[in-house]
All heavy atoms as a GROMACS GRO file, in nm:
protein
  454
    1MET      N    1 -10.725  -6.051   0.451
    1MET     CA    2 -10.648  -6.098   0.569
    1MET      C    3 -10.512  -6.024   0.578
    1MET      O    4 -10.471  -5.983   0.681
    1MET     CB    5 -10.631  -6.244   0.564
    1MET     CG    6 -10.569  -6.301   0.690
    1MET     SD    7 -10.692  -6.286   0.824
    1MET     CE    8 -10.613  -6.373   0.948
    2HIS      N    9 -10.448  -6.004   0.462
    2HIS     CA   10 -10.318  -5.947   0.455
    2HIS      C   11 -10.331  -5.797   0.496
    2HIS      O   12 -10.238  -5.746   0.566
    2HIS     CB   13 -10.261  -5.954   0.318
    2HIS     CG   14 -10.128  -5.892   0.301
    2HIS    ND1   15 -10.017  -5.940   0.364
    2HIS    CD2   16 -10.084  -5.789   0.228
    2HIS    CE1   17  -9.914  -5.864   0.335
    2HIS    NE2   18  -9.957  -5.766   0.254
    3ARG      N   19 -10.438  -5.734   0.455
    3ARG     CA   20 -10.456  -5.588   0.488
    3ARG      C   21 -10.482  -5.576   0.635
    3ARG      O   22 -10.439  -5.470   0.699
    3ARG     CB   23 -10.569  -5.533   0.408
    3ARG     CG   24 -10.538  -5.518   0.261
    3ARG     CD   25 -10.651  -5.450   0.188
    3ARG     NE   26 -10.620  -5.441   0.046
    3ARG     CZ   27 -10.696  -5.388  -0.043
    3ARG    NH1   28 -10.822  -5.342  -0.006
    3ARG    NH2   29 -10.663  -5.378  -0.168
    4LEU      N   30 -10.557  -5.666   0.697
    4LEU     CA   31 -10.586  -5.652   0.837
    4LEU      C   32 -10.458  -5.671   0.920
    4LEU      O   33 -10.430  -5.597   1.018
    4LEU     CB   34 -10.690  -5.762   0.880
    4LEU     CG   35 -10.727  -5.764   1.025
    4LEU    CD1   36 -10.789  -5.634   1.066
    4LEU    CD2   37 -10.818  -5.880   1.050
    5MET      N   38 -10.370  -5.766   0.884
    5MET     CA   39 -10.248  -5.784   0.957
    5MET      C   40 -10.150  -5.661   0.937
    5MET      O   41 -10.089  -5.622   1.031
    5MET     CB   42 -10.178  -5.910   0.908
    5MET     CG   43 -10.251  -6.038   0.955
    5MET     SD   44 -10.171  -6.188   0.899
    5MET     CE   45 -10.022  -6.182   0.991
    6ARG      N   46 -10.157  -5.608   0.818
    6ARG     CA   47 -10.071  -5.486   0.794
    6ARG      C   48 -10.125  -5.370   0.882
    6ARG      O   49 -10.042  -5.294   0.936
    6ARG     CB   50 -10.078  -5.454   0.643
    6ARG     CG   51  -9.989  -5.335   0.616
    6ARG     CD   52  -9.986  -5.318   0.461
    6ARG     NE   53  -9.907  -5.200   0.430
    6ARG     CZ   54  -9.898  -5.149   0.314
    6ARG    NH1   55  -9.954  -5.201   0.208
    6ARG    NH2   56  -9.826  -5.043   0.296
    7LEU      N   57 -10.256  -5.353   0.885
    7LEU     CA   58 -10.316  -5.246   0.971
    7LEU      C   59 -10.282  -5.265   1.116
    7LEU      O   60 -10.244  -5.173   1.184
    7LEU     CB   61 -10.464  -5.248   0.948
    7LEU     CG   62 -10.544  -5.139   1.032
    7LEU    CD1   63 -10.500  -5.002   0.989
    7LEU    CD2   64 -10.691  -5.154   1.015
    8ILE      N   65 -10.292  -5.384   1.165
    8ILE     CA   66 -10.261  -5.415   1.309
    8ILE      C   67 -10.113  -5.388   1.330
    8ILE      O   68 -10.074  -5.334   1.431
    8ILE     CB   69 -10.296  -5.566   1.342
    8ILE    CG1   70 -10.446  -5.575   1.341
    8ILE    CG2   71 -10.235  -5.599   1.473
    8ILE    CD1   72 -10.491  -5.718   1.361
    9PHE      N   73 -10.026  -5.428   1.236
    9PHE     CA   74  -9.878  -5.402   1.251
    9PHE      C   75  -9.850  -5.252   1.256
    9PHE      O   76  -9.778  -5.208   1.344
    9PHE     CB   77  -9.812  -5.472   1.132
    9PHE     CG   78  -9.666  -5.449   1.128
    9PHE    CD1   79  -9.582  -5.526   1.206
    9PHE    CD2   80  -9.610  -5.351   1.043
    9PHE    CE1   81  -9.442  -5.501   1.203
    9PHE    CE2   82  -9.473  -5.332   1.041
    9PHE     CZ   83  -9.389  -5.412   1.119
   10ILE      N   84  -9.910  -5.177   1.167
   10ILE     CA   85  -9.886  -5.033   1.160
   10ILE      C   86  -9.941  -4.966   1.285
   10ILE      O   87  -9.870  -4.885   1.344
   10ILE     CB   88  -9.942  -4.974   1.032
   10ILE    CG1   89  -9.866  -5.024   0.906
   10ILE    CG2   90  -9.946  -4.821   1.040
   10ILE    CD1   91  -9.926  -4.981   0.782
   11MET      N   92 -10.055  -5.000   1.325
   11MET     CA   93 -10.113  -4.945   1.446
   11MET      C   94 -10.034  -4.975   1.569
   11MET      O   95 -10.012  -4.891   1.656
   11MET     CB   96 -10.259  -4.985   1.466
   11MET     CG   97 -10.354  -4.937   1.361
   11MET     SD   98 -10.365  -4.760   1.350
   11MET     CE   99 -10.468  -4.737   1.493
   12THR      N  100  -9.994  -5.100   1.585
   12THR     CA  101  -9.910  -5.139   1.695
   12THR      C  102  -9.785  -5.061   1.711
   12THR      O  103  -9.746  -5.008   1.817
   12THR     CB  104  -9.881  -5.290   1.695
   12THR    OG1  105 -10.008  -5.368   1.690
   12THR    CG2  106  -9.799  -5.336   1.812
   13TYR      N  107  -9.706  -5.056   1.604
   13TYR     CA  108  -9.581  -4.985   1.604
   13TYR      C  109  -9.604  -4.826   1.615
   13TYR      O  110  -9.519  -4.760   1.674
   13TYR     CB  111  -9.501  -5.016   1.482
   13TYR     CG  112  -9.431  -5.150   1.504
   13TYR    CD1  113  -9.483  -5.270   1.447
   13TYR    CD2  114  -9.320  -5.159   1.586
   13TYR    CE1  115  -9.421  -5.388   1.474
   13TYR    CE2  116  -9.259  -5.280   1.607
   13TYR     CZ  117  -9.310  -5.393   1.560
   13TYR     OH  118  -9.253  -5.512   1.577
   14SER      N  119  -9.712  -4.778   1.563
   14SER     CA  120  -9.741  -4.634   1.574
   14SER      C  121  -9.771  -4.597   1.720
   14SER      O  122  -9.715  -4.503   1.771
   14SER     CB  123  -9.861  -4.596   1.492
   14SER     OG  124  -9.828  -4.619   1.353
   15PHE      N  125  -9.855  -4.686   1.789
   15PHE     CA  126  -9.880  -4.651   1.932
   15PHE      C  127  -9.752  -4.674   2.017
   15PHE      O  128  -9.734  -4.597   2.113
   15PHE     CB  129  -9.993  -4.741   1.978
   15PHE     CG  130 -10.125  -4.696   1.933
   15PHE    CD1  131 -10.214  -4.787   1.869
   15PHE    CD2  132 -10.170  -4.566   1.954
   15PHE    CE1  133 -10.336  -4.744   1.821
   15PHE    CE2  134 -10.292  -4.526   1.909
   15PHE     CZ  135 -10.382  -4.616   1.842
   16THR      N  136  -9.677  -4.770   1.983
   16THR     CA  137  -9.553  -4.794   2.058
   16THR      C  138  -9.459  -4.676   2.041
   16THR      O  139  -9.395  -4.628   2.138
   16THR     CB  140  -9.479  -4.927   2.011
   16THR    OG1  141  -9.572  -5.034   2.025
   16THR    CG2  142  -9.360  -4.952   2.088
   17ALA      N  143  -9.437  -4.628   1.917
   17ALA     CA  144  -9.353  -4.511   1.895
   17ALA      C  145  -9.409  -4.391   1.966
   17ALA      O  146  -9.337  -4.306   2.024
   17ALA     CB  147  -9.340  -4.486   1.743
   18LEU      N  148  -9.532  -4.369   1.964
   18LEU     CA  149  -9.600  -4.250   2.028
   18LEU      C  150  -9.582  -4.264   2.181
   18LEU      O  151  -9.546  -4.162   2.243
   18LEU     CB  152  -9.749  -4.246   1.994
   18LEU     CG  153  -9.830  -4.132   2.050
   18LEU    CD1  154  -9.778  -4.000   1.999
   18LEU    CD2  155  -9.976  -4.148   2.027
   19PHE      N  156  -9.594  -4.377   2.236
   19PHE     CA  157  -9.578  -4.399   2.381
   19PHE      C  158  -9.437  -4.370   2.418
   19PHE      O  159  -9.408  -4.310   2.522
   19PHE     CB  160  -9.619  -4.542   2.421
   19PHE     CG  161  -9.600  -4.567   2.563
   19PHE    CD1  162  -9.680  -4.521   2.661
   19PHE    CD2  163  -9.488  -4.649   2.602
   19PHE    CE1  164  -9.655  -4.545   2.797
   19PHE    CE2  165  -9.471  -4.681   2.737
   19PHE     CZ  166  -9.558  -4.626   2.832
   20VAL      N  167  -9.339  -4.422   2.344
   20VAL     CA  168  -9.195  -4.402   2.376
   20VAL      C  169  -9.157  -4.259   2.364
   20VAL      O  170  -9.087  -4.202   2.455
   20VAL     CB  171  -9.107  -4.490   2.283
   20VAL    CG1  172  -8.964  -4.453   2.288
   20VAL    CG2  173  -9.127  -4.639   2.314
   21LEU      N  174  -9.206  -4.191   2.262
   21LEU     CA  175  -9.176  -4.045   2.252
   21LEU      C  176  -9.233  -3.957   2.358
   21LEU      O  177  -9.174  -3.861   2.393
   21LEU     CB  178  -9.212  -4.000   2.107
   21LEU     CG  179  -9.126  -4.058   1.996
   21LEU    CD1  180  -9.188  -4.011   1.859
   21LEU    CD2  181  -8.980  -4.014   2.009
   22THR      N  182  -9.349  -3.999   2.398
   22THR     CA  183  -9.410  -3.913   2.504
   22THR      C  184  -9.349  -3.942   2.642
   22THR      O  185  -9.361  -3.862   2.734
   22THR     CB  186  -9.566  -3.939   2.515
   22THR    OG1  187  -9.591  -4.077   2.537
   22THR    CG2  188  -9.641  -3.892   2.389
   23ALA      N  189  -9.288  -4.054   2.660
   23ALA     CA  190  -9.227  -4.085   2.787
   23ALA      C  191  -9.093  -4.025   2.800
   23ALA      O  192  -9.035  -4.014   2.912
   23ALA     CB  193  -9.217  -4.241   2.801
   24CYS      N  194  -9.031  -3.976   2.693
   24CYS     CA  195  -8.901  -3.913   2.696
   24CYS      C  196  -8.904  -3.774   2.738
   24CYS      O  197  -9.002  -3.698   2.704
   24CYS     CB  198  -8.831  -3.921   2.560
   24CYS     SG  199  -8.791  -4.091   2.512
   25GLY      N  200  -8.805  -3.722   2.814
   25GLY     CA  201  -8.790  -3.585   2.842
   25GLY      C  202  -8.864  -3.536   2.968
   25GLY      O  203  -8.940  -3.620   3.029
   26ASN      N  204  -8.842  -3.416   3.005
   26ASN     CA  205  -8.907  -3.362   3.120
   26ASN      C  206  -9.047  -3.305   3.088
   26ASN      O  207  -9.076  -3.274   2.978
   26ASN     CB  208  -8.823  -3.237   3.177
   26ASN     CG  209  -8.688  -3.288   3.229
   26ASN    OD1  210  -8.676  -3.399   3.282
   26ASN    ND2  211  -8.592  -3.206   3.211
   27LYS      N  212  -9.128  -3.294   3.182
   27LYS     CA  213  -9.260  -3.241   3.166
   27LYS      C  214  -9.255  -3.086   3.170
   27LYS      O  215  -9.168  -3.034   3.251
   27LYS     CB  216  -9.360  -3.295   3.268
   27LYS     CG  217  -9.370  -3.442   3.270
   27LYS     CD  218  -9.436  -3.497   3.147
   27LYS     CE  219  -9.448  -3.643   3.157
   27LYS     NZ  220  -9.473  -3.706   3.028
   28GLY      N  221  -9.335  -3.023   3.108
   28GLY     CA  222  -9.336  -2.873   3.114
   28GLY      C  223  -9.245  -2.806   3.016
   28GLY      O  224  -9.170  -2.875   2.944
   29PRO      N  225  -9.251  -2.676   3.015
   29PRO     CA  226  -9.166  -2.602   2.920
   29PRO      C  227  -9.017  -2.609   2.954
   29PRO      O  228  -8.976  -2.625   3.071
   29PRO     CB  229  -9.221  -2.460   2.934
   29PRO     CG  230  -9.272  -2.447   3.068
   29PRO     CD  231  -9.321  -2.585   3.099
   30LEU      N  232  -8.930  -2.588   2.851
   30LEU     CA  233  -8.789  -2.587   2.877
   30LEU      C  234  -8.753  -2.445   2.920
   30LEU      O  235  -8.807  -2.347   2.869
   30LEU     CB  236  -8.713  -2.624   2.744
   30LEU     CG  237  -8.745  -2.758   2.692
   30LEU    CD1  238  -8.663  -2.780   2.564
   30LEU    CD2  239  -8.691  -2.872   2.794
   31TYR      N  240  -8.657  -2.440   3.017
   31TYR     CA  241  -8.616  -2.306   3.059
   31TYR      C  242  -8.472  -2.317   3.105
   31TYR      O  243  -8.419  -2.417   3.131
   31TYR     CB  244  -8.706  -2.265   3.174
   31TYR     CG  245  -8.695  -2.344   3.299
   31TYR    CD1  246  -8.613  -2.310   3.404
   31TYR    CD2  247  -8.762  -2.464   3.311
   31TYR    CE1  248  -8.589  -2.385   3.512
   31TYR    CE2  249  -8.753  -2.546   3.424
   31TYR     CZ  250  -8.667  -2.505   3.524
   31TYR     OH  251  -8.651  -2.579   3.635
   32LEU      N  252  -8.412  -2.197   3.117
   32LEU     CA  253  -8.279  -2.183   3.177
   32LEU      C  254  -8.290  -2.133   3.323
   32LEU      O  255  -8.372  -2.040   3.341
   32LEU     CB  256  -8.189  -2.092   3.093
   32LEU     CG  257  -8.160  -2.139   2.953
   32LEU    CD1  258  -8.083  -2.033   2.877
   32LEU    CD2  259  -8.072  -2.268   2.956
   33PRO      N  260  -8.219  -2.188   3.411
   33PRO     CA  261  -8.224  -2.132   3.545
   33PRO      C  262  -8.184  -1.986   3.556
   33PRO      O  263  -8.096  -1.937   3.486
   33PRO     CB  264  -8.134  -2.220   3.631
   33PRO     CG  265  -8.073  -2.317   3.538
   33PRO     CD  266  -8.121  -2.293   3.399
   34LYS      N  267  -8.254  -1.908   3.637
   34LYS     CA  268  -8.222  -1.770   3.652
   34LYS      C  269  -8.094  -1.739   3.723
   34LYS      O  270  -8.023  -1.647   3.690
   34LYS     CB  271  -8.342  -1.698   3.718
   34LYS     CG  272  -8.467  -1.696   3.630
   34LYS     CD  273  -8.572  -1.617   3.704
   34LYS     CE  274  -8.698  -1.623   3.612
   34LYS     NZ  275  -8.814  -1.559   3.682
   35SER      N  276  -8.064  -1.812   3.826
   35SER     CA  277  -7.940  -1.788   3.902
   35SER      C  278  -7.850  -1.914   3.885
   35SER      O  279  -7.893  -2.026   3.869
   35SER     CB  280  -7.973  -1.773   4.050
   35SER     OG  281  -8.030  -1.886   4.101
   36GLU      N  282  -7.723  -1.882   3.891
   36GLU     CA  283  -7.626  -1.985   3.879
   36GLU      C  284  -7.611  -2.061   4.008
   36GLU      O  285  -7.639  -2.004   4.122
   36GLU     CB  286  -7.486  -1.921   3.840
   36GLU     CG  287  -7.486  -1.872   3.696
   36GLU     CD  288  -7.350  -1.818   3.662
   36GLU    OE1  289  -7.251  -1.855   3.723
   36GLU    OE2  290  -7.341  -1.754   3.564
   37ALA      N  291  -7.565  -2.184   4.007
   37ALA     CA  292  -7.547  -2.258   4.128
   37ALA      C  293  -7.433  -2.204   4.206
   37ALA      O  294  -7.329  -2.143   4.150
   37ALA     CB  295  -7.516  -2.401   4.091
   38GLN      N  296  -7.441  -2.211   4.339
   38GLN     CA  297  -7.330  -2.159   4.426
   38GLN      C  298  -7.208  -2.248   4.410
   38GLN      O  299  -7.216  -2.374   4.404
   38GLN     CB  300  -7.379  -2.170   4.572
   38GLN     CG  301  -7.499  -2.075   4.606
   38GLN     CD  302  -7.460  -1.928   4.589
   38GLN    OE1  303  -7.351  -1.888   4.612
   38GLN    NE2  304  -7.556  -1.853   4.538
   39PRO      N  305  -7.093  -2.181   4.400
   39PRO     CA  306  -6.969  -2.258   4.378
   39PRO      C  307  -6.938  -2.337   4.505
   39PRO      O  308  -6.964  -2.292   4.620
   39PRO     CB  309  -6.862  -2.160   4.344
   39PRO     CG  310  -6.916  -2.031   4.399
   39PRO     CD  311  -7.066  -2.039   4.394
   40ILE      N  312  -6.887  -2.457   4.491
   40ILE     CA  313  -6.847  -2.536   4.607
   40ILE      C  314  -6.703  -2.501   4.640
   40ILE      O  315  -6.616  -2.511   4.564
   40ILE     CB  316  -6.864  -2.683   4.578
   40ILE    CG1  317  -7.012  -2.716   4.541
   40ILE    CG2  318  -6.816  -2.770   4.690
   40ILE    CD1  319  -7.027  -2.855   4.489
   41THR      N  320  -6.682  -2.464   4.764
   41THR     CA  321  -6.548  -2.435   4.810
   41THR      C  322  -6.498  -2.552   4.890
   41THR      O  323  -6.562  -2.605   4.980
   41THR     CB  324  -6.542  -2.303   4.895
   41THR    OG1  325  -6.630  -2.324   5.006
   41THR    CG2  326  -6.585  -2.187   4.816
   42MET      N  327  -6.377  -2.589   4.861
   42MET     CA  328  -6.309  -2.699   4.934
   42MET      C  329  -6.201  -2.652   5.018
   42MET      O  330  -6.115  -2.573   4.971
   42MET     CB  331  -6.253  -2.797   4.833
   42MET     CG  332  -6.360  -2.858   4.734
   42MET     SD  333  -6.466  -2.974   4.816
   42MET     CE  334  -6.354  -3.109   4.842
   43SER      N  335  -6.205  -2.679   5.148
   43SER     CA  336  -6.089  -2.642   5.231
   43SER      C  337  -5.986  -2.750   5.234
   43SER      O  338  -6.016  -2.871   5.224
   43SER     CB  339  -6.145  -2.618   5.372
   43SER     OG  340  -6.203  -2.742   5.425
   44PRO      N  341  -5.859  -2.714   5.237
   44PRO     CA  342  -5.754  -2.816   5.236
   44PRO      C  343  -5.756  -2.900   5.367
   44PRO      O  344  -5.791  -2.858   5.473
   44PRO     CB  345  -5.624  -2.730   5.228
   44PRO     CG  346  -5.660  -2.593   5.270
   44PRO     CD  347  -5.806  -2.578   5.251
   45THR      N  348  -5.724  -3.030   5.345
   45THR     CA  349  -5.728  -3.123   5.456
   45THR      C  350  -5.588  -3.168   5.483
   45THR      O  351  -5.499  -3.162   5.392
   45THR     CB  352  -5.818  -3.241   5.427
   45THR    OG1  353  -5.773  -3.304   5.309
   45THR    CG2  354  -5.962  -3.194   5.408
   46THR      N  355  -5.563  -3.223   5.592
   46THR     CA  356  -5.433  -3.280   5.629
   46THR      C  357  -5.419  -3.414   5.553
   46THR      O  358  -5.520  -3.488   5.540
   46THR     CB  359  -5.417  -3.295   5.773
   46THR    OG1  360  -5.517  -3.385   5.825
   46THR    CG2  361  -5.418  -3.166   5.846
   47PRO      N  362  -5.299  -3.443   5.512
   47PRO     CA  363  -5.278  -3.576   5.446
   47PRO      C  364  -5.300  -3.685   5.543
   47PRO      O  365  -5.276  -3.670   5.662
   47PRO     CB  366  -5.138  -3.573   5.394
   47PRO     CG  367  -5.068  -3.473   5.472
   47PRO     CD  368  -5.172  -3.370   5.517
   48PRO      N  369  -5.347  -3.807   5.498
   48PRO     CA  370  -5.357  -3.918   5.590
   48PRO      C  371  -5.229  -3.970   5.644
   48PRO      O  372  -5.127  -3.947   5.585
   48PRO     CB  373  -5.430  -4.028   5.504
   48PRO     CG  374  -5.396  -3.984   5.361
   48PRO     CD  375  -5.378  -3.840   5.365
   49ALA      N  376  -5.232  -4.034   5.757
   49ALA     CA  377  -5.116  -4.086   5.821
   49ALA      C  378  -5.056  -4.202   5.726
   49ALA      O  379  -5.126  -4.261   5.648
   49ALA     CB  380  -5.148  -4.147   5.953
   50ALA      N  381  -4.927  -4.215   5.735
   50ALA     CA  382  -4.863  -4.315   5.652
   50ALA      C  383  -4.912  -4.454   5.687
   50ALA      O  384  -4.939  -4.488   5.803
   50ALA     CB  385  -4.708  -4.311   5.680
   51ALA      N  386  -4.934  -4.539   5.583
   51ALA     CA  387  -4.990  -4.673   5.604
   51ALA      C  388  -4.885  -4.763   5.672
   51ALA      O  389  -4.920  -4.855   5.742
   51ALA     CB  390  -5.032  -4.728   5.473
   52THR      N  391  -4.758  -4.738   5.641
   52THR     CA  392  -4.656  -4.827   5.698
   52THR      C  393  -4.582  -4.747   5.808
   52THR      O  394  -4.510  -4.653   5.775
   52THR     CB  395  -4.556  -4.878   5.598
   52THR    OG1  396  -4.503  -4.761   5.529
   52THR    CG2  397  -4.631  -4.966   5.489
   53THR      N  398  -4.593  -4.782   5.930
   53THR     CA  399  -4.523  -4.722   6.036
   53THR      C  400  -4.443  -4.829   6.108
   53THR      O  401  -4.482  -4.947   6.115
   53THR     CB  402  -4.616  -4.653   6.140
   53THR    OG1  403  -4.708  -4.753   6.185
   53THR    CG2  404  -4.695  -4.538   6.071
   54LYS      N  405  -4.334  -4.792   6.164
   54LYS     CA  406  -4.247  -4.886   6.229
   54LYS      C  407  -4.303  -4.913   6.366
   54LYS      O  408  -4.333  -4.825   6.444
   54LYS     CB  409  -4.106  -4.831   6.243
   54LYS     CG  410  -4.014  -4.932   6.307
   54LYS     CD  411  -3.867  -4.879   6.306
   54LYS     CE  412  -3.778  -4.979   6.362
   54LYS     NZ  413  -3.644  -4.938   6.366
   55ASP      N  414  -4.327  -5.044   6.397
   55ASP     CA  415  -4.378  -5.085   6.517
   55ASP      C  416  -4.264  -5.132   6.611
   55ASP      O  417  -4.182  -5.214   6.564
   55ASP     CB  418  -4.481  -5.195   6.504
   55ASP     CG  419  -4.565  -5.224   6.627
   55ASP    OD1  420  -4.547  -5.152   6.732
   55ASP    OD2  421  -4.646  -5.319   6.620
   56ASP      N  422  -4.256  -5.092   6.732
   56ASP     CA  423  -4.145  -5.127   6.820
   56ASP      C  424  -4.143  -5.274   6.861
   56ASP      O  425  -4.039  -5.330   6.898
   56ASP     CB  426  -4.149  -5.043   6.953
   56ASP     CG  427  -4.124  -4.895   6.924
   56ASP    OD1  428  -4.050  -4.868   6.823
   56ASP    OD2  429  -4.167  -4.812   7.000
   57THR      N  430  -4.260  -5.341   6.846
   57THR     CA  431  -4.262  -5.483   6.893
   57THR      C  432  -4.220  -5.578   6.784
   57THR      O  433  -4.200  -5.697   6.806
   57THR     CB  434  -4.414  -5.522   6.924
   57THR    OG1  435  -4.489  -5.495   6.808
   57THR    CG2  436  -4.462  -5.439   7.042
   58GLU      N  437  -4.191  -5.537   6.659
   58GLU     CA  438  -4.157  -5.623   6.551
   58GLU      C  439  -4.007  -5.651   6.548
   58GLU      O  440  -3.960  -5.727   6.466
   58GLU     CB  441  -4.194  -5.557   6.417
   58GLU     CG  442  -4.346  -5.557   6.400
   58GLU     CD  443  -4.388  -5.499   6.265
   58GLU    OE1  444  -4.292  -5.469   6.181
   58GLU    OE2  445  -4.502  -5.480   6.243
   59GLU      N  446  -3.919  -5.595   6.638
   59GLU     CA  447  -3.777  -5.612   6.624
   59GLU      C  448  -3.738  -5.743   6.685
   59GLU      O  449  -3.772  -5.829   6.742
   59GLU     CB  450  -3.708  -5.502   6.702
   59GLU     CG  451  -3.723  -5.372   6.627
   59GLU     CD  452  -3.654  -5.262   6.703
   59GLU    OE1  453  -3.574  -5.279   6.797
   59GLU    OE2  454  -3.677  -5.147   6.659
   0.00000   0.00000   0.00000
């Protein structure tokens, strides 16, 4: 009985480890991209309006 439980234990953890390891990573061969990504150019923007402006009705 002890050997059967040990066999079940080893088989269960072996299949679990195999399943986890096969689920990791990308499918297919590893490769480096041939061309580099295009650089992103940022154009300058105007600063936002001031949050506190004087309102003529508050006097």
